[in-house]
Residue, then its C-alpha position, 0 to 999 in steps of 0.5 A: m729897156k735899153p737906151s736908143a743911144l748911149l748919150g742923150l741930148a738934153e744934158a752933158g755926158s760921156c760914154p766908153l768907147e768900147i761896147p760893153g759885153d762879150p766880144v763879138a763872135h760873129g758879124i757886126v754890132s752897132q750902137a748908136v752913141l748920139t743921134a741929133p738932126g744932121l748928126r749920128a755917132t755909131l760904135f761898130k763892133f767887127a768880128a775878126g774877118q768881117e767885111l763891109s762892101e763897097h758903099t757910099s754916104t750922102a754924109r760927110v764921114l770921120v771914122q775913128v779906129v777904137s781898137g783893132r786894125c783894118e784895111f778900109s778901101v776909099a775909092g779903090q785904094v786900100r789903107i791900113l788904119q790902126p787905133g787912134e787914126l782918124l779917116h775923113l770921107p767926103p760925101s759920095v765917096p765909095h769906101a768898103v772896110r775889111a777887118p782881119e781881126a777884132l775891130t771897133l770903130l767910131v763912125i760920125q756922119a754929119k750932113a749939111p743943113a737943109a737949104 
């Protein structure tokens, strides 16, 4: 049975930032890296030409480009992101992504503790 996340909460660990296996031929594949209260890290692998339409998140988001290049729209402004770049998105900022080529992103979502 496949684990729900690549890393467990109970112990220190490491994992590759590329999803093992064949390249994604169609669509978008995601794999949880770590899930904890208020924190979620997920790898997203996009096939060339895939898009996520504009949306928002209630969490604070960090997006790191692991491989490939993408067009990331933030509040209507398009930015070209390259491997190694890190993007910060405050909560509720509209954003979208287009992958003109095969793309892997690490997305970290952090929510403030409940008051």
